C-alpha positions in Angstrom: 34.4 -77.3 69.7 32.3 -74.7 71.5 32.0 -71.3 69.7 30.4 -68.1 70.9 29.7 -65.0 68.7 29.1 -61.9 70.9 27.6 -58.9 69.1 28.1 -55.4 70.4 26.1 -53.0 68.2 27.6 -50.0 69.9 31.0 -51.3 70.8 33.8 -49.2 69.4 35.8 -50.8 66.5 38.9 -48.7 66.4 40.9 -46.2 68.4 42.0 -45.8 72.0 39.8 -47.9 74.3 38.8 -45.9 77.4 39.5 -48.5 80.1 38.0 -46.3 82.7 34.7 -45.9 80.8 34.0 -49.2 79.0 30.3 -49.0 79.8 29.9 -45.5 78.3 32.7 -44.2 76.1 33.5 -47.6 74.6 29.9 -48.5 73.7 29.3 -51.1 76.4 32.5 -52.9 75.8 32.1 -54.1 79.4 29.3 -56.5 78.2 31.6 -58.0 75.6 34.5 -58.4 78.1 32.3 -60.2 80.6 30.9 -62.6 77.9 34.4 -63.2 76.7 35.6 -64.1 80.2 32.7 -66.4 80.7 33.3 -68.1 77.4 37.0 -68.8 77.9 37.9 -68.9 81.6 37.4 -71.5 84.3 38.3 -70.8 87.9 42.0 -71.7 87.4 42.5 -71.9 83.7 41.3 -71.7 80.1 38.8 -73.7 78.1 41.0 -75.2 75.3 38.0 -76.4 73.3 36.4 -72.9 73.0 36.5 -70.0 70.6 34.9 -66.6 71.1 34.5 -64.0 68.5 33.6 -60.4 69.6 31.8 -58.2 67.0 32.5 -54.5 67.3 29.8 -52.7 65.3 29.9 -49.2 66.7 32.6 -47.5 64.7 34.5 -45.4 64.0 35.2 -47.0 60.7 34.2 -50.4 59.5 32.9 -53.2 61.7 35.5 -55.4 63.3 35.8 -58.9 64.7 38.3 -60.1 67.3 38.7 -63.9 67.7 40.1 -65.6 70.8 41.1 -69.2 70.4 41.3 -71.0 73.8 43.8 -73.7 72.6 46.3 -71.0 71.6 45.9 -68.2 74.1 48.7 -67.1 76.4 48.7 -64.5 79.2 44.9 -64.1 79.5 43.8 -63.9 83.2 40.5 -63.5 85.1 40.6 -59.8 85.5 38.3 -57.5 83.4 40.7 -54.7 82.9 43.5 -57.0 81.9 41.3 -58.8 79.4 40.1 -55.4 78.1 43.8 -54.5 77.6 44.2 -57.3 75.0 41.2 -55.8 73.1 42.6 -52.3 73.4 45.9 -53.4 71.7 43.9 -54.7 68.8 41.7 -51.6 68.4 44.8 -49.5 67.9 45.6 -51.4 64.7 44.1 -50.7 61.3 41.0 -53.0 60.7 42.0 -55.8 58.3 39.9 -56.7 55.2 36.7 -58.5 55.8 37.2 -62.3 56.0 41.0 -61.9 56.4 42.3 -62.9 59.8 45.5 -61.3 61.2 47.1 -62.8 64.3 47.8 -60.0 66.7 49.2 -62.2 69.6 49.1 -65.8 70.6 45.5 -67.0 70.1 44.1 -63.5 69.3 43.0 -62.8 65.7 41.7 -59.6 64.1 39.4 -59.2 61.0 36.9 -56.9 59.4 33.4 -58.1 58.8 30.2 -58.9 60.8 28.2 -61.8 62.0 27.5 -63.0 58.5 31.2 -63.5 57.9 31.5 -65.4 61.2 28.6 -67.7 60.4 30.2 -68.4 57.1 33.4 -69.4 58.9 31.4 -71.7 61.1 29.3 -73.4 58.4 30.2 -76.8 59.7 29.0 -76.1 63.2 25.4 -76.4 64.6 24.4 -72.7 64.7 22.2 -71.5 67.5 20.8 -68.1 68.3 20.0 -67.7 72.0 16.5 -66.2 72.4 14.4 -66.3 75.6 11.2 -66.6 73.6 12.3 -69.8 71.8 12.1 -73.5 72.7 14.5 -74.7 75.4 18.1 -75.6 74.5 17.9 -78.9 76.4 15.8 -81.8 75.4 12.4 -82.5 76.9 12.6 -84.7 80.0 16.3 -84.4 80.2 17.8 -84.7 83.7 20.9 -83.6 85.5 23.4 -86.4 85.5 25.2 -87.6 88.7 28.5 -87.6 86.8 29.8 -85.3 84.1 30.1 -86.5 80.5 31.1 -83.4 78.5 29.8 -82.9 75.0 33.3 -81.7 74.0 36.8 -81.6 75.5 40.4 -81.0 74.5 43.3 -83.5 75.0 47.0 -82.9 74.7 49.5 -80.1 75.3 49.6 -76.5 74.1 50.4 -76.4 70.4 49.1 -79.9 69.9 45.6 -80.0 71.3 43.1 -82.4 69.9 39.5 -81.3 70.3 36.8 -83.9 70.4 33.0 -84.0 70.5 30.1 -81.8 69.6 30.8 -78.7 67.4 28.2 -76.1 68.3 28.1 -72.3 67.9 26.0 -69.8 69.9 25.1 -66.3 68.8 24.4 -63.7 71.5 23.4 -60.1 70.8 23.4 -57.2 73.2 20.2 -55.3 74.0 19.5 -54.9 70.3 17.9 -57.9 68.6 19.4 -59.9 65.8 18.2 -59.1 62.4 15.4 -61.3 61.2 17.4 -62.6 58.3 20.1 -63.8 60.7 17.7 -65.4 63.2 15.8 -67.1 60.4 19.0 -68.9 59.3 19.7 -70.3 62.8 18.2 -72.6 65.3 16.6 -70.4 67.9 16.9 -71.8 71.4 16.3 -70.5 75.0 18.1 -71.0 78.3 15.0 -69.9 80.2 12.2 -67.4 80.1 14.2 -64.7 81.8 16.4 -62.6 79.5 19.8 -63.2 81.1 22.9 -61.0 80.8 25.1 -62.3 78.1 27.9 -63.7 80.3 25.3 -65.6 82.4 23.8 -67.2 79.3 27.3 -68.2 78.2 27.8 -69.8 81.6 24.5 -71.8 81.3 25.6 -73.1 77.9 28.9 -74.3 79.2 27.2 -76.0 82.2 24.9 -77.9 79.9 27.8 -78.9 77.7 30.1 -79.8 80.6 27.5 -82.0 82.2 26.5 -83.7 78.9 22.8 -82.9 79.2 20.7 -83.9 76.2 20.4 -81.0 73.8 17.8 -80.0 71.3 19.9 -79.3 68.3 17.5 -80.0 65.4 
């Protein structure tokens, strides 16, 4: 399983999402939408072995998490406004209690809480914070293979997917850094010296996992 936690420190957590002003009035919700699309969508389909949790920390009201489960999703397409529409429907609902997930539609779940609650949910995964100042995510002397051997994949049909391989979770923050106590509890790894935009960093992680490149996970 591939998991991505995307943290939006200013992203609105409740109310009417301004679809025409996601970069401003919604607290840079556009950043979260692009990262979500990079995490879940391929050119012509969905990644069934992937889960993305968006963290809306900007209020009003308590912080909120929206989880998208690739193996269960229906009706999600590669268009930013349409994807934002799914988020907008959730934000109209009251925020559930922290740690309690409510299914809002197929594969889309809603909960209160913050990154600490998500990391607790993912305690069985290898937990990695992406940070350009940290050691590389890939192993030293690793090479690009001539054929793909993915680190994880999903088999089966909708409703009965079997997910195999590496269980790894990545944490990405927006322009505000992760709290030191969070970073200190995670492996800190880099996908390069340049601080990439979140959706690009997610794409690099998928590329490494798709190709089966040796990873530095300890």
